[in-house]
C-alpha positions, 0 to 999 in steps of 0.5 A: 495448430500453430506452426512450430519454431523451426518452421517459422524460422526457416519459412522466413528465409529467401525462396532461392532454391531451384532444385528439390532436394531429398528432404523435400522429396521425402516430405512430398512423398509422405503427403501423397502417401497420406492422401492414398491412405486417407482415401483422398484419391478415391474419387479419381482412382476408386475401388468399388463395393462388389454389391452396390458399386459404391466407392469404398476405398482407393485403388492404389494400383490405378493411381500408380498407373496414372503416374506411369502414364502421365509422368513416365520418368517418375518411377512410382516404386520410389514411393516405397523403396529409396532410390535416386532423387527424381528430377525436380520437374517430375516431382512438380508434375506429381504435385500438380497431378495429385492436386487434380485428383484429391478430394476430401472423403466423407464416409456414410453407411449404406444400409441398402447394401447387402454388405452394409458397406461404408460408401464415400462422398467427396468434396474436391475443394476441401481436399485441394485446400488441405493438400495445397496447404501441406505442399506449400508448407514443404516448399516454403520450409525447404526454400524452393522458389515455387508454390502450388497456386489455387489453380492447381498449377505450380508457379514461381515465387520471386523475391519476398514482397516484390513477388506478391506485387509481380503476381497480383498487381493490376495495371491501369495505365490508360494504354490498353496495349501497355496494360496487356504487355505488362500482364503478359510479363507478369504471367510469364515471370511466375511460370516455373520455366526459366525460358519463360522468365527470359520471355518475361524480361523481353516483354517487360523491357518492351513495356518499359520502352512504351511506358517512356512515351506515355506523357509525350509520345514523340519524345521519350526523354521528355516523357520519362522526365515528366513521369519521374516528376510525378513520383517525387521532387525530392533528392531521390528524383535525380537517382531515379532518373539515373536508374531509368537511364541505366536500365535503358542502357542495359536494354540496349547493350544486353541481349534482351530486346536485340540479338546482334553479335555485339550485345552481351548475352545473359547466360545466368538465369539469376541475372535474368531474374535480377534484371526483371526485379530491378526494372519491375520495381521502377515501373511499379514505382512510377505507375503507382505514384502516378495513379496508374495501378488498379486497386 
């Protein structure tokens, strides 16, 4: 089914909200409820036929007990009775938990059973694909800055377009240590934990310092000029060098790589994300233009 006009318009807006609000929570609850009603959770939380012990339905009590055990702060009664909005982290934990449980059921007649019950066979991959699609539609529509990855883990999305590069690009710089540092920065940045974003920023800034020595290991200033020469010789070349110098200055004056008292702290998570995107854009531009990005 083609997505409706309102969804197309809303999903094109920036994914800039960190907290899940009531409309998104209601929609997420409804998806989980549909999974219960359609027996997508029966493989993990089964109800059996008394005669042949085949799986015939979902044991809802078992699923709610699972929620209580795994996410103790999330009161499963909120599925039925309106109440306080759960914490965003608890809702995201519920999404991951449900994803790990869902499997698409197919009913089959059991002629050998005394009750001739309809037993179920399951396809976990098909169920998870459908569940992930429904959840990500909600998160996109409500502008939540996370998504459910194919792995079943909640990952953070950054600014449109750039976020895809941060998540998916593979660097081939010729320096295994630098490749590893950049990969660590990417992995940490797509994590939904804001503390991991700060670690990602640190890792990226350390990568930047190492990148600047790629051409001439003993002289970063000469080395970065040679790298920038490989990007462009046009009018923007001077602006790129200014940007490189400004980012180096930011790394020296703010509490990113250094923790001395005279370093300016980064108290706002949005500032951390801004600086990560700004430096990652330049790093990617330099490495892509000089043939150091894998395809």
